[in-house]
One Martini backbone bead per residue (centre of mass of N, CA, C, O) as a GRO file, in nm:
protein
   81
    1MET     BB    1   0.095   0.038   0.023
    2ARG     BB    2   0.061   0.360  -0.017
    3SER     BB    3   0.146   0.649   0.082
    4VAL     BB    4   0.042   0.964   0.128
    5MET     BB    5   0.297   1.096   0.020
    6SER     BB    6   0.310   0.947  -0.259
    7LYS     BB    7   0.032   1.049  -0.356
    8SER     BB    8   0.102   1.349  -0.337
    9LEU     BB    9   0.342   1.338  -0.538
   10GLU     BB   10   0.183   1.231  -0.775
   11HIS     BB   11  -0.009   1.467  -0.799
   12ALA     BB   12   0.208   1.687  -0.841
   13ALA     BB   13   0.328   1.560  -1.099
   14ARG     BB   14   0.072   1.590  -1.273
   15TRP     BB   15   0.058   1.897  -1.255
   16PHE     BB   16   0.336   1.968  -1.369
   17HIS     BB   17   0.297   1.824  -1.638
   18ALA     BB   18   0.038   1.980  -1.729
   19LEU     BB   19   0.193   2.281  -1.683
   20ALA     BB   20   0.454   2.232  -1.894
   21ASP     BB   21   0.265   2.360  -2.116
   22GLU     BB   22   0.175   2.622  -2.309
   23THR     BB   23  -0.102   2.532  -2.412
   24ARG     BB   24  -0.221   2.453  -2.134
   25LEU     BB   25  -0.190   2.736  -2.015
   26ARG     BB   26  -0.381   2.874  -2.221
   27ILE     BB   27  -0.629   2.712  -2.145
   28VAL     BB   28  -0.646   2.798  -1.847
   29ASP     BB   29  -0.666   3.096  -1.909
   30ARG     BB   30  -0.932   3.087  -2.074
   31LEU     BB   31  -1.096   2.938  -1.836
   32SER     BB   32  -1.079   3.174  -1.628
   33GLU     BB   33  -1.329   3.323  -1.786
   34GLY     BB   34  -1.471   3.044  -1.846
   35GLU     BB   35  -1.669   2.852  -1.993
   36GLN     BB   36  -1.592   2.635  -2.286
   37CYS     BB   37  -1.602   2.536  -2.589
   38VAL     BB   38  -1.412   2.343  -2.783
   39CYS     BB   39  -1.458   2.493  -3.052
   40ASP     BB   40  -1.365   2.769  -2.935
   41LEU     BB   41  -1.078   2.684  -2.847
   42THR     BB   42  -0.974   2.616  -3.123
   43ASP     BB   43  -0.993   2.905  -3.234
   44LEU     BB   44  -0.841   3.068  -3.009
   45LEU     BB   45  -0.566   2.871  -3.036
   46GLY     BB   46  -0.508   2.751  -3.321
   47THR     BB   47  -0.607   2.441  -3.311
   48GLY     BB   48  -0.656   2.124  -3.326
   49GLN     BB   49  -0.873   1.895  -3.203
   50SER     BB   50  -0.678   1.659  -3.130
   51LEU     BB   51  -0.473   1.830  -2.970
   52LEU     BB   52  -0.673   1.950  -2.771
   53SER     BB   53  -0.774   1.683  -2.654
   54PHE     BB   54  -0.504   1.599  -2.534
   55HIS     BB   55  -0.475   1.839  -2.340
   56LEU     BB   56  -0.744   1.806  -2.187
   57LYS     BB   57  -0.684   1.521  -2.080
   58THR     BB   58  -0.439   1.598  -1.912
   59LEU     BB   59  -0.593   1.806  -1.730
   60LYS     BB   60  -0.805   1.603  -1.622
   61GLU     BB   61  -0.611   1.385  -1.500
   62ALA     BB   62  -0.496   1.617  -1.296
   63GLY     BB   63  -0.764   1.791  -1.197
   64ILE     BB   64  -0.804   2.084  -1.347
   65LEU     BB   65  -1.038   1.969  -1.517
   66ARG     BB   66  -1.375   1.996  -1.640
   67ASP     BB   67  -1.668   1.849  -1.782
   68ARG     BB   68  -1.958   1.916  -2.006
   69ARG     BB   69  -2.251   1.776  -2.128
   70GLU     BB   70  -2.453   1.887  -2.423
   71GLY     BB   71  -2.512   1.655  -2.588
   72ARG     BB   72  -2.260   1.696  -2.831
   73GLN     BB   73  -2.154   1.907  -2.643
   74ARG     BB   74  -1.844   2.032  -2.499
   75SER     BB   75  -1.743   2.161  -2.183
   76ASP     BB   76  -1.494   2.356  -2.025
   77ARG     BB   77  -1.342   2.375  -1.689
   78LYS     BB   78  -1.228   2.477  -1.410
   79SER     BB   79  -1.127   2.349  -1.133
   80VAL     BB   80  -1.205   2.300  -0.799
   81VAL     BB   81  -0.912   2.314  -0.555
   0.00000   0.00000   0.00000
């Protein structure tokens, strides 16, 4: 069984990894203004949808972002931590 300290370090490592990329920092910055649709983020950041999805997945796995589905549309927002 892992200690609380190692779980905490693992969590911190996921955060640092997720925030160590300029595009992911730009995503977090944009979402600090409020929830946004993935299609809008694609336009705002000038990136392709597959690359944006990869970055959003990394941020979600680190617990930094959450998403909300409404029909076929998905919106992302900064997580409350």
